N, CA, C and O atoms as CSV, one atom per row, in Angstrom:
chain,resi,resn,atom,element,x,y,z
A,1,MET,N,N,88.615,96.814,94.171
A,1,MET,CA,C,89.788,96.884,95.002
A,1,MET,C,C,89.638,98.028,96.005
A,1,MET,O,O,89.929,97.862,97.190
A,2,GLU,N,N,89.190,99.174,95.535
A,2,GLU,CA,C,89.019,100.313,96.431
A,2,GLU,C,C,88.022,99.993,97.542
A,2,GLU,O,O,88.207,100.410,98.685
A,3,SER,N,N,86.978,99.261,97.211
A,3,SER,CA,C,85.984,98.895,98.225
A,3,SER,C,C,86.603,98.015,99.299
A,3,SER,O,O,86.337,98.198,100.487
A,4,LEU,N,N,87.430,97.057,98.883
A,4,LEU,CA,C,88.089,96.194,99.867
A,4,LEU,C,C,89.025,96.992,100.761
A,4,LEU,O,O,89.091,96.751,101.966
A,5,LEU,N,N,89.745,97.937,100.181
A,5,LEU,CA,C,90.650,98.755,100.981
A,5,LEU,C,C,89.874,99.632,101.970
A,5,LEU,O,O,90.305,99.815,103.109
A,6,ARG,N,N,88.738,100.169,101.536
A,6,ARG,CA,C,87.912,100.968,102.446
A,6,ARG,C,C,87.365,100.103,103.574
A,6,ARG,O,O,87.405,100.495,104.741
A,7,LEU,N,N,86.857,98.931,103.223
A,7,LEU,CA,C,86.322,98.028,104.242
A,7,LEU,C,C,87.403,97.588,105.218
A,7,LEU,O,O,87.157,97.467,106.418
A,8,ASP,N,N,88.595,97.350,104.697
A,8,ASP,CA,C,89.689,96.917,105.557
A,8,ASP,C,C,90.064,98.006,106.556
A,8,ASP,O,O,90.583,97.706,107.631
A,9,GLY,N,N,89.808,99.256,106.216
A,9,GLY,CA,C,90.107,100.354,107.117
A,9,GLY,C,C,89.118,100.502,108.261
A,9,GLY,O,O,89.372,101.242,109.212
A,10,LEU,N,N,87.996,99.808,108.175
A,10,LEU,CA,C,86.992,99.866,109.240
A,10,LEU,C,C,87.315,98.854,110.329
A,10,LEU,O,O,87.929,97.820,110.066
A,11,GLU,N,N,86.902,99.154,111.534
A,11,GLU,CA,C,87.066,98.195,112.625
A,11,GLU,C,C,85.798,97.357,112.705
A,11,GLU,O,O,84.810,97.762,113.318
A,12,VAL,N,N,85.837,96.198,112.084
A,12,VAL,CA,C,84.665,95.330,112.068
A,12,VAL,C,C,84.991,94.011,112.757
A,12,VAL,O,O,86.139,93.565,112.783
A,13,GLU,N,N,83.967,93.412,113.305
A,13,GLU,CA,C,84.126,92.121,113.982
A,13,GLU,C,C,83.432,90.998,113.230
A,13,GLU,O,O,83.639,89.822,113.528
A,14,LEU,N,N,82.598,91.365,112.244
A,14,LEU,CA,C,81.836,90.370,111.508
A,14,LEU,C,C,81.667,90.836,110.071
A,14,LEU,O,O,81.300,91.983,109.818
A,15,VAL,N,N,81.939,89.932,109.129
A,15,VAL,CA,C,81.738,90.212,107.711
A,15,VAL,C,C,80.879,89.090,107.140
A,15,VAL,O,O,81.193,87.911,107.306
A,16,LEU,N,N,79.803,89.460,106.472
A,16,LEU,CA,C,78.962,88.490,105.772
A,16,LEU,C,C,79.232,88.652,104.287
A,16,LEU,O,O,78.949,89.701,103.707
A,17,THR,N,N,79.779,87.616,103.675
A,17,THR,CA,C,80.131,87.694,102.261
A,17,THR,C,C,79.084,86.995,101.413
A,17,THR,O,O,78.315,86.166,101.900
A,18,SER,N,N,79.071,87.340,100.156
A,18,SER,CA,C,78.105,86.700,99.264
A,18,SER,C,C,78.590,85.331,98.794
A,18,SER,O,O,77.780,84.517,98.352
A,19,HIS,N,N,79.891,85.059,98.881
A,19,HIS,CA,C,80.413,83.781,98.400
A,19,HIS,C,C,81.148,82.980,99.462
A,19,HIS,O,O,81.240,81.757,99.366
A,20,GLY,N,N,81.668,83.658,100.466
A,20,GLY,CA,C,82.512,82.962,101.434
A,20,GLY,C,C,81.902,82.776,102.798
A,20,GLY,O,O,82.579,82.328,103.723
A,21,GLY,N,N,80.630,83.111,102.941
A,21,GLY,CA,C,79.988,82.909,104.229
A,21,GLY,C,C,80.289,84.018,105.214
A,21,GLY,O,O,80.357,85.192,104.851
A,22,MET,N,N,80.468,83.631,106.462
A,22,MET,CA,C,80.638,84.578,107.549
A,22,MET,C,C,82.082,84.529,108.054
A,22,MET,O,O,82.647,83.457,108.268
A,23,ILE,N,N,82.664,85.717,108.239
A,23,ILE,CA,C,84.012,85.817,108.793
A,23,ILE,C,C,83.887,86.557,110.123
A,23,ILE,O,O,83.490,87.722,110.156
A,24,GLN,N,N,84.226,85.878,111.213
A,24,GLN,CA,C,84.143,86.486,112.532
A,24,GLN,C,C,85.513,86.664,113.170
A,24,GLN,O,O,85.678,87.502,114.057
A,25,LYS,N,N,86.465,85.910,112.743
A,25,LYS,CA,C,87.800,85.983,113.321
A,25,LYS,C,C,88.784,86.311,112.200
A,25,LYS,O,O,88.596,85.923,111.047
A,26,LYS,N,N,89.815,87.021,112.564
A,26,LYS,CA,C,90.874,87.359,111.606
A,26,LYS,C,C,90.313,88.059,110.378
A,26,LYS,O,O,90.622,87.689,109.246
A,27,VAL,N,N,89.490,89.071,110.609
A,27,VAL,CA,C,88.856,89.803,109.509
A,27,VAL,C,C,89.908,90.527,108.675
A,27,VAL,O,O,89.871,90.465,107.446
A,28,HIS,N,N,90.842,91.212,109.327
A,28,HIS,CA,C,91.875,91.948,108.588
A,28,HIS,C,C,92.690,91.016,107.684
A,28,HIS,O,O,92.865,91.332,106.507
A,29,PRO,N,N,93.198,89.876,108.186
A,29,PRO,CA,C,93.928,88.962,107.297
A,29,PRO,C,C,93.067,88.446,106.141
A,29,PRO,O,O,93.586,88.191,105.054
A,30,ALA,N,N,91.774,88.292,106.360
A,30,ALA,CA,C,90.893,87.832,105.276
A,30,ALA,C,C,90.829,88.878,104.168
A,30,ALA,O,O,90.860,88.534,102.986
A,31,PHE,N,N,90.740,90.162,104.546
A,31,PHE,CA,C,90.758,91.222,103.543
A,31,PHE,C,C,92.085,91.236,102.797
A,31,PHE,O,O,92.113,91.348,101.571
A,32,LEU,N,N,93.181,91.123,103.536
A,32,LEU,CA,C,94.499,91.131,102.901
A,32,LEU,C,C,94.663,89.963,101.944
A,32,LEU,O,O,95.241,90.120,100.868
A,33,ASN,N,N,94.162,88.795,102.320
A,33,ASN,CA,C,94.233,87.619,101.460
A,33,ASN,C,C,93.450,87.853,100.169
A,33,ASN,O,O,93.921,87.518,99.082
A,34,CYS,N,N,92.276,88.419,100.291
A,34,CYS,CA,C,91.453,88.690,99.116
A,34,CYS,C,C,92.146,89.696,98.193
A,34,CYS,O,O,92.181,89.506,96.977
A,35,ILE,N,N,92.691,90.758,98.771
A,35,ILE,CA,C,93.404,91.766,97.981
A,35,ILE,C,C,94.607,91.139,97.289
A,35,ILE,O,O,94.867,91.422,96.120
A,36,GLN,N,N,95.336,90.297,97.997
A,36,GLN,CA,C,96.504,89.631,97.416
A,36,GLN,C,C,96.101,88.742,96.243
A,36,GLN,O,O,96.773,88.739,95.212
A,37,ARG,N,N,95.015,87.993,96.388
A,37,ARG,CA,C,94.552,87.113,95.305
A,37,ARG,C,C,94.165,87.916,94.074
A,37,ARG,O,O,94.457,87.505,92.951
A,38,ILE,N,N,93.514,89.055,94.271
A,38,ILE,CA,C,93.142,89.898,93.137
A,38,ILE,C,C,94.393,90.433,92.454
A,38,ILE,O,O,94.480,90.425,91.226
A,39,MET,N,N,95.351,90.893,93.231
A,39,MET,CA,C,96.590,91.423,92.651
A,39,MET,C,C,97.355,90.339,91.887
A,39,MET,O,O,97.887,90.602,90.809
A,40,GLU,N,N,97.414,89.128,92.436
A,40,GLU,CA,C,98.084,88.025,91.740
A,40,GLU,C,C,97.396,87.710,90.418
A,40,GLU,O,O,98.055,87.464,89.408
A,41,ARG,N,N,96.067,87.721,90.434
A,41,ARG,CA,C,95.307,87.446,89.213
A,41,ARG,C,C,95.575,88.519,88.160
A,41,ARG,O,O,95.752,88.210,86.981
A,42,GLU,N,N,95.603,89.776,88.589
A,42,GLU,CA,C,95.878,90.866,87.659
A,42,GLU,C,C,97.291,90.767,87.095
A,42,GLU,O,O,97.506,91.041,85.915
A,43,GLU,N,N,98.262,90.375,87.933
A,43,GLU,CA,C,99.639,90.194,87.468
A,43,GLU,C,C,99.710,89.110,86.388
A,43,GLU,O,O,100.408,89.274,85.387
A,44,LYS,N,N,98.991,88.009,86.590
A,44,LYS,CA,C,98.977,86.938,85.599
A,44,LYS,C,C,98.387,87.416,84.279
A,44,LYS,O,O,98.913,87.116,83.208
A,45,ILE,N,N,97.296,88.159,84.364
A,45,ILE,CA,C,96.657,88.688,83.158
A,45,ILE,C,C,97.604,89.624,82.428
A,45,ILE,O,O,97.773,89.513,81.213
A,46,LEU,N,N,98.231,90.557,83.167
A,46,LEU,CA,C,99.155,91.499,82.542
A,46,LEU,C,C,100.343,90.780,81.924
A,46,LEU,O,O,100.807,91.161,80.850
A,47,HIS,N,N,100.839,89.742,82.593
A,47,HIS,CA,C,101.960,88.969,82.057
A,47,HIS,C,C,101.584,88.319,80.720
A,47,HIS,O,O,102.367,88.338,79.771
A,48,LYS,N,N,100.391,87.751,80.660
A,48,LYS,CA,C,99.945,87.128,79.413
A,48,LYS,C,C,99.777,88.164,78.311
A,48,LYS,O,O,100.132,87.912,77.159
A,49,LEU,N,N,99.239,89.325,78.657
A,49,LEU,CA,C,99.083,90.381,77.663
A,49,LEU,C,C,100.441,90.884,77.193
A,49,LEU,O,O,100.616,91.168,76.008
A,50,ASP,N,N,101.406,91.000,78.103
A,50,ASP,CA,C,102.765,91.424,77.739
A,50,ASP,C,C,103.434,90.409,76.816
A,50,ASP,O,O,104.270,90.781,75.992
A,51,ARG,N,N,103.077,89.138,76.944
A,51,ARG,CA,C,103.649,88.095,76.086
A,51,ARG,C,C,102.991,88.068,74.711
A,51,ARG,O,O,103.355,87.258,73.858
A,52,GLY,N,N,102.014,88.964,74.496
A,52,GLY,CA,C,101.407,89.061,73.167
A,52,GLY,C,C,100.043,88.421,73.030
A,52,GLY,O,O,99.464,88.438,71.944
A,53,MET,N,N,99.523,87.865,74.090
A,53,MET,CA,C,98.193,87.278,74.007
A,53,MET,C,C,97.160,88.401,73.951
A,53,MET,O,O,97.342,89.458,74.555
A,54,SER,N,N,96.092,88.159,73.228
A,54,SER,CA,C,95.034,89.165,73.138
A,54,SER,C,C,94.105,89.054,74.342
A,54,SER,O,O,94.097,88.044,75.046
A,55,GLN,N,N,93.332,90.096,74.565
A,55,GLN,CA,C,92.359,90.053,75.660
A,55,GLN,C,C,91.382,88.903,75.461
A,55,GLN,O,O,90.974,88.262,76.430
A,56,ALA,N,N,91.007,88.638,74.228
A,56,ALA,CA,C,90.080,87.540,73.949
A,56,ALA,C,C,90.694,86.194,74.329
A,56,ALA,O,O,89.980,85.287,74.758
A,57,ASP,N,N,92.023,86.059,74.174
A,57,ASP,CA,C,92.692,84.813,74.556
A,57,ASP,C,C,92.844,84.695,76.064
A,57,ASP,O,O,92.795,83.596,76.616
A,58,VAL,N,N,93.027,85.825,76.726
A,58,VAL,CA,C,93.289,85.820,78.161
A,58,VAL,C,C,92.002,85.677,78.971
A,58,VAL,O,O,91.991,84.996,79.996
A,59,LEU,N,N,90.926,86.308,78.527
A,59,LEU,CA,C,89.689,86.342,79.303
A,59,LEU,C,C,88.469,85.864,78.521
A,59,LEU,O,O,87.458,86.566,78.510
A,60,PRO,N,N,88.513,84.729,77.882
A,60,PRO,CA,C,87.355,84.310,77.083
A,60,PRO,C,C,86.210,83.764,77.922
A,60,PRO,O,O,86.091,82.555,78.116
A,61,GLY,N,N,85.381,84.653,78.410
A,61,GLY,CA,C,84.180,84.242,79.121
A,61,GLY,C,C,84.421,83.478,80.397
A,61,GLY,O,O,83.533,82.765,80.862
A,62,ARG,N,N,85.583,83.605,80.970
A,62,ARG,CA,C,85.895,82.838,82.173
A,62,ARG,C,C,85.440,83.524,83.444
A,62,ARG,O,O,85.321,82.871,84.481
A,63,GLY,N,N,85.187,84.789,83.397
A,63,GLY,CA,C,84.840,85.502,84.623
A,63,GLY,C,C,86.095,85.872,85.384
A,63,GLY,O,O,87.155,85.286,85.161
A,64,PHE,N,N,85.987,86.826,86.269
A,64,PHE,CA,C,87.156,87.316,86.977
A,64,PHE,C,C,87.365,86.666,88.327
A,64,PHE,O,O,88.491,86.656,88.823
A,65,PHE,N,N,86.326,86.122,88.946
A,65,PHE,CA,C,86.476,85.686,90.317
A,65,PHE,C,C,86.591,84.182,90.470
A,65,PHE,O,O,87.469,83.708,91.191
A,66,THR,N,N,85.734,83.422,89.816
A,66,THR,CA,C,85.760,81.989,90.058
A,66,THR,C,C,86.156,81.173,88.842
A,66,THR,O,O,86.591,80.030,88.975
A,67,GLY,N,N,86.010,81.749,87.661
A,67,GLY,CA,C,86.264,80.967,86.468
A,67,GLY,C,C,85.128,80.016,86.154
A,67,GLY,O,O,85.214,79.240,85.203
A,68,ILE,N,N,84.083,80.065,86.925
A,68,ILE,CA,C,82.933,79.183,86.728
A,68,ILE,C,C,81.740,80.028,86.309
A,68,ILE,O,O,81.417,81.028,86.950
A,69,ARG,N,N,81.103,79.623,85.246
A,69,ARG,CA,C,79.907,80.332,84.806
A,69,ARG,C,C,78.708,79.456,85.097
A,69,ARG,O,O,78.619,78.324,84.620
A,70,ILE,N,N,77.803,79.977,85.870
A,70,ILE,CA,C,76.596,79.238,86.230
A,70,ILE,C,C,75.443,79.836,85.451
A,70,ILE,O,O,75.237,81.050,85.457
A,71,ARG,N,N,74.707,78.991,84.793
A,71,ARG,CA,C,73.522,79.454,84.064
A,71,ARG,C,C,72.296,79.139,84.900
A,71,ARG,O,O,72.039,77.990,85.261
A,72,PHE,N,N,71.547,80.188,85.198
A,72,PHE,CA,C,70.334,80.029,85.969
A,72,PHE,C,C,69.169,79.801,85.021
A,72,PHE,O,O,69.123,80.403,83.948
A,73,PRO,N,N,68.241,78.957,85.390
A,73,PRO,CA,C,67.088,78.712,84.505
A,73,PRO,C,C,66.228,79.972,84.375
A,73,PRO,O,O,66.136,80.781,85.298
A,74,SER,N,N,65.617,80.112,83.229
A,74,SER,CA,C,64.727,81.245,82.998
A,74,SER,C,C,63.519,81.147,83.922
A,74,SER,O,O,63.092,80.049,84.280
A,75,PRO,N,N,62.965,82.312,84.309
A,75,PRO,CA,C,61.797,82.261,85.205
A,75,PRO,C,C,60.586,81.666,84.532
A,75,PRO,O,O,59.528,81.555,85.150
């Protein structure tokens, strides 16, 4: 989160992401959208934990960003 906030403070015209490709227009709104999605996800997790669910029930190997686990073949 801190990294996104630092990046958002820079005046950039182009962002190359590892998952979302290239962002050339509306860079600031893209950062805000990403920050908002992370905050919403954290709120959902905290809500489930407040309802008594354990961490193992809330986050069982799902990953934090996509919920998809890709297994790469061994070299």
